[in-house]
N, C-alpha and C positions, 0 to 999 in steps of 0.2 A: 078533888081530890083523883076522881078516878080518871078525868081530863090528862092531868099530869102523869099518872102512870102508863097512858096510854100515849102520852107524849113520847116519854122518858122511852118506851119501849121502840117506838118507831125511830127517835134518832141513834140506838142501839144497834137495832139491823142494820142502817142506810151505815153507820161505822165499821159495821161485819164486814158486807159487801166491797166497800173501798178500799180493802187490803185483801190482797189476793193470797190463797191458801197457800199454793203453788205444791199441791199435792200431784203424786204422781204411780202408776202402776207399773211393772215390768212383771210379762208373763212370755211363755212360751210352751206353744204347743207338745213339743218332742223334747225331751231331757234327756233319752241314753240312745248312743245309737252305735253300731261297732263298722270298725273299718279297718284295713289292712296297711300294714305296715308302707310305707311309702305313694300310698293314696291319702287324698283328702274329702274330709265329709264338712258337711255343712249345718251350722246350727243357727235358728233365724230369733232375736227375741223384740218384742213389742214394748215400746215404752210409750205411754199415754200419760198426757198430764199439761203440766204447765212449768216453765222455768228455763235456767240454765242447764246444760248434763254433760258431767264428764263419763267415759267408756274407761273401765280398768279388768283384765283379768288376774287371776293367781290361782295355784292347784296346780298337780300332778300332772297335767297338760299343757300348762301357759307356754312351755316354753317350743311348742309346736304350734300355737296359737295365732294366726293375723285376725284382725276385727277392725271392721270401718260401721261406720264414722266413731271417732274417740271422741269426738265432742259435738252438739249442736243442743241449739235452742229450741221450744215451745211453749206454742199458746193455747191451750187446752187442746191438742194436737195429737197425731201418733207416728213414732219413726219405730221402723225397723231396723236393729242391729245386726249386722251378717258376721256370723263366729266361724271361721275356716281353722280346720283340723288336721296337720299331714304328722302323723308321728313318721319318727327318721324309718330306714329300712331293718336296721340292727335292734328293734324295740322288744322287747318280750312281752307273750300274750299276759292278757289280766286286764283290769279295768283302774283307770286312773280318773280322777277329779278334776274338773274345769269348773271355777267361779267366775259368773260375769257380775263384774259389780258396777251400778249405776249411781253415781252422786247427783244430788240436785245442789249446784253450788251457792243457790239463793237462799236456802236455809238447812243445808248441810245434811238434809236428808238421803239415806242410803238403802240401796237394795240390791238383794244379790240374787241369782240364778245359778243353782249347782243345777251342772252337765253331767253325764258319765259317758266317759269314750272307752269302749272294749275295743281291745284290741286282739285280732286273729291273725295269726301265722299258719306256713303252710302246714305246721304241726299240729293243727287242729283240723284238719279237713278230712274227709272221708278219704278211706283205702282207695277207694277207686278215682276220684279224682288227684290222687297224689299220683297215681301211676299213668294217669294220661296225659300231666304237666309233664315228669320225671320223662317220659317219650315222645314228646313233643320237644323236650330240649336236647334230647340224643338224635333226632330227627335233624333238628336246626343245626347242630354241630358237625354231623354227617356231611350235609349239604356244602356247608362253608368248607371242609376238608376236600370233598370233591373236586369242588370249584378251583380250589387253590393247586389241589395237585395237577388237574388239565392243564392251568396255567404255566406251571412248573415245566411241564414234560412240553409243552408247545413250545416255550422259551429255549430248553434243552437242544430240542431238534431241529430248531433255527440258528442254534449255534454249532451245530457239531460241522467240520470238513471232512468232505465226502475222501479224498485221498487222504487225509491223515488217517481214517478210519480204515480205508486198505490197508492200508501201510500197517496198521497194527497187527492187523489177521494175517500178513503177509510178509515175510522177512524183506528187507530193502533189495538183499543180493538176489534173489530168487526172482523179485519183482523186477529189477535192471535186467537180468538175466532174459526173462522172458518178453522182453520188450528188446533184446537186442535175438533174438528168434529169426525174424521174418528180414533184416538185414543177411544173416550167415546163408540163408536159403537162397535170396540174389543173387550172391558171388556163385555158388555151387551152380546156380543155374547160368551164368556170363560165362563159369570156365567151360561145361558143355558146351554152350553154345560157340566158342573160341576153337574147343578141339576138332567142333563138325565142322567149322570152314577150313582148319586147316588142311582135314582130310580129303574136303572136294576141293583145294585148290593143286592135293597131289595125284588126282586121277587125268591119268593123261586125257586130252581132248581129241 
């Protein structure tokens, strides 16, 4: 009788070991992080066990989330799942939930990790940091304005016609009269020279 019981237990243990359980564990060392809008933060999740797994996410922050891989197989092994979260630039500050869902398709076992995303904005920064950021923005815009002004001034100077600039200051009539003055002086000198020649011709030799 005892031998039959021992034989039965032995067969039972063999049968149990012949059917894989396919259980798995889902863990993470960090479940909460802070991030600014338009910046990216990374969560890591570790899957350990055996089976064929699918990965998905849900929650408030799921719309900003990308994760890899989306599916994989394990045989008593580890696998890291990388979860990247990038809130939009206009996201309001606050806490946003993100659930990582891993499903073993061989026995439909489902496990979840709940991540929390804390969104920071400029409103939550200390006053000193606000001033530094605002002054940096002012300086950058000032430099850009000066550079464009210098380029515009150079281009304007290159396009200026010197003669048109002078005529715009001095009326055209006076400009023409001034130009004719040297010719009038030459005529007067020629007349004086002619008169001198005539006087010399009239002197008796």
